[in-house]
C-alpha positions in Angstrom: 103.3 99.5 85.7 103.8 97.8 89.6 103.2 94.5 88.6 104.5 94.8 85.0 107.8 96.1 87.3 107.6 93.4 89.8 107.6 90.8 87.2 110.6 92.2 85.7 112.4 92.6 89.2 112.1 88.7 90.1 113.1 87.0 87.0 116.3 89.5 87.2 116.2 87.7 90.6 115.0 83.8 89.5 118.1 84.4 86.8 120.3 86.7 89.1 120.4 84.2 92.6 121.4 85.4 95.8 124.3 87.9 93.6 122.2 90.1 92.2 119.6 89.8 95.7 122.5 91.0 97.5 123.2 93.9 94.2 120.0 95.0 94.1 118.2 94.8 97.8 122.2 96.6 98.7 120.7 99.9 96.0 117.8 100.2 97.7 119.1 100.4 100.7 120.9 103.1 100.0 117.8 104.4 98.3 115.9 104.5 101.6 118.8 105.8 103.5 117.9 109.3 104.3 121.2 110.7 105.2 122.3 109.6 102.7 121.7 113.3 100.1 119.4 111.7 96.8 119.3 115.2 94.8 121.1 112.5 91.5 119.6 110.4 91.6 119.2 106.4 94.4 122.1 105.8 94.5 125.2 105.9 93.2 128.1 103.6 91.6 130.6 104.0 94.9 127.9 104.8 97.2 127.0 100.8 96.0 130.4 99.7 95.9 131.3 100.7 99.0 128.8 99.0 101.1 129.1 95.5 99.3 132.4 96.3 100.6 131.4 96.2 104.5 129.7 93.9 104.3 132.7 91.9 102.8 132.0 91.4 99.8 134.0 92.4 96.7 132.7 92.5 93.4 132.1 94.9 90.6 128.4 95.5 90.3 128.4 97.3 86.7 127.8 94.2 84.9 124.2 93.8 86.7 123.4 97.3 87.0 124.1 97.3 83.1 121.2 94.3 83.2 119.2 96.2 85.5 119.2 99.6 83.2 119.5 97.7 79.9 117.5 94.2 79.8 115.0 95.0 82.4 114.4 98.7 82.5 114.3 98.3 85.9 117.1 101.1 86.7 117.4 104.0 84.5 120.7 106.9 84.6 119.3 109.6 85.8 123.0 111.8 86.4 126.7 111.5 84.8 130.6 113.2 85.0 133.6 111.8 85.1 133.8 111.1 88.5 130.5 109.8 89.1 126.9 107.3 88.4 123.9 107.8 89.7 120.7 105.5 89.0 117.4 105.5 90.0 114.3 103.0 90.3 111.9 103.3 87.3 109.4 102.7 90.5 111.3 101.4 93.8 107.6 100.6 95.9 107.1 97.8 93.6 111.2 96.5 93.1 111.2 96.5 97.4 108.3 94.3 97.5 109.7 91.9 95.0 112.5 91.4 97.1 110.2 90.7 99.9 108.5 88.7 97.9 111.5 87.0 96.5 113.1 85.9 100.0 110.6 84.6 101.8 108.9 87.9 103.6 104.9 87.3 103.4 102.8 90.6 102.4 100.9 90.4 105.9 104.9 90.2 107.4 105.5 94.4 105.4 103.8 96.2 108.6 105.9 94.2 111.2 109.4 94.6 109.4 108.8 98.0 109.5 107.3 99.4 113.0 111.2 97.3 112.9 113.1 99.4 110.8 111.3 102.5 112.8 112.8 101.6 116.0 116.0 100.9 114.6 116.2 103.9 113.5 114.5 105.7 116.4 117.9 104.0 117.9 120.2 106.6 116.1 122.5 103.8 115.5 125.0 106.0 113.1 125.7 108.4 116.7 126.3 105.6 119.0 128.4 103.5 116.6 130.4 106.3 115.4 130.7 107.1 119.2 131.5 103.7 120.0 134.0 103.6 117.8 136.2 107.3 119.2 136.1 105.5 122.9 137.3 102.3 122.0 139.9 103.6 120.5 141.6 105.6 123.1 144.2 103.8 125.2 142.7 105.0 128.5 139.4 106.9 129.2 138.7 109.3 131.2 135.3 109.4 133.6 134.2 112.1 131.4 134.5 108.9 128.6 133.0 105.8 131.0 130.3 108.0 131.9 129.1 108.3 128.1 129.7 105.0 127.8 127.7 103.6 131.0 124.5 105.8 129.4 124.9 103.5 127.0 125.1 100.5 127.9 122.9 101.2 130.5 120.3 103.3 128.4 120.1 102.2 124.8 122.3 98.8 124.4 118.9 96.4 126.2 117.3 98.5 123.3 119.7 97.3 121.0 120.0 94.1 121.6 116.1 93.5 121.3 116.4 94.6 118.8 118.7 92.8 116.6 116.9 89.4 117.7 113.6 90.9 115.9 116.0 90.7 113.3 118.3 88.1 112.8 114.6 86.4 111.8 114.9 88.5 109.0 118.4 88.4 107.9 117.7 88.6 104.6 116.2 91.6 104.1 118.4 93.6 107.7 121.2 92.3 106.5 123.2 96.0 106.6 121.3 96.8 110.2 122.4 93.3 112.2 125.8 94.2 111.1 125.5 97.8 112.3 123.8 96.8 115.7 126.6 93.3 116.3 129.9 96.1 115.6 128.2 98.6 118.4 127.7 95.7 121.1 132.0 93.9 120.5 132.7 97.4 120.9 131.1 97.8 123.6 132.0 94.4 124.7 135.2 96.2 124.1 135.9 99.4 125.7 134.3 97.1 129.3 136.8 94.7 128.8 139.7 98.2 128.2 138.3 99.9 131.5 138.1 96.7 133.4 142.2 96.3 132.9 142.0 99.8 133.4 140.7 99.7 136.8 142.7 95.9 137.8 146.3 97.9 136.8 145.2 101.1 139.3 144.4 98.2 142.1 147.4 97.0 141.3 149.4 100.0 141.5 148.1 101.3 145.1 148.3 97.6 146.1 152.6 97.6 145.3 152.9 101.6 146.8 153.2 100.8 150.0 154.5 96.9 149.6 157.9 99.5 148.0 157.6 102.1 150.7 157.7 99.2 153.8 160.2 97.4 152.4 162.2 100.7 151.4 162.0 101.3 155.3 164.0 98.5 156.0 166.7 98.1 153.9 167.1 101.6 155.9 166.6 100.0 159.0 
């Protein structure tokens, strides 16, 4: 059964190319995301469209979902209502391995990829991203904000950069994770610039204040 599913997956990828690969890989990413409630299935239509848009892909995957279900038998509908639709993979592991093979990642490299994913998850990227987004939206940072930011910079960013560099070697496999890590670094750069600009303004005010005071004294004299 697993060999048959793998062959069907490779046939689907061969026939539908990059678009089929991206949709299928994104659906598997959703299925493996521990932050999503999977009681209704492995992935929903709403989750899939949202994840695709987050990658900059504006595409309605409805037709490819139908093909995966009706023509290739790789997924089956697990829940349907007026507001949401969910599907489950018939053999997630076999399909995932077929995706790796299609993207050029050899089976021998798989333990390395699993280790990279473990490293990535251990960094709690969602928590870091939410914290940095919150700080970046502030007009100015107080002492507590700066302390939180420095803890991230000196405690996490080196590890984040190291994981990002390793994942870049497997861009087809870790595209979602790479985008998250790159956003973390971009936000950190923005916040660092904001802190520097704030310090420059403070120094400028301190310099201008005595100058204004001296000018006033001169005028009174």
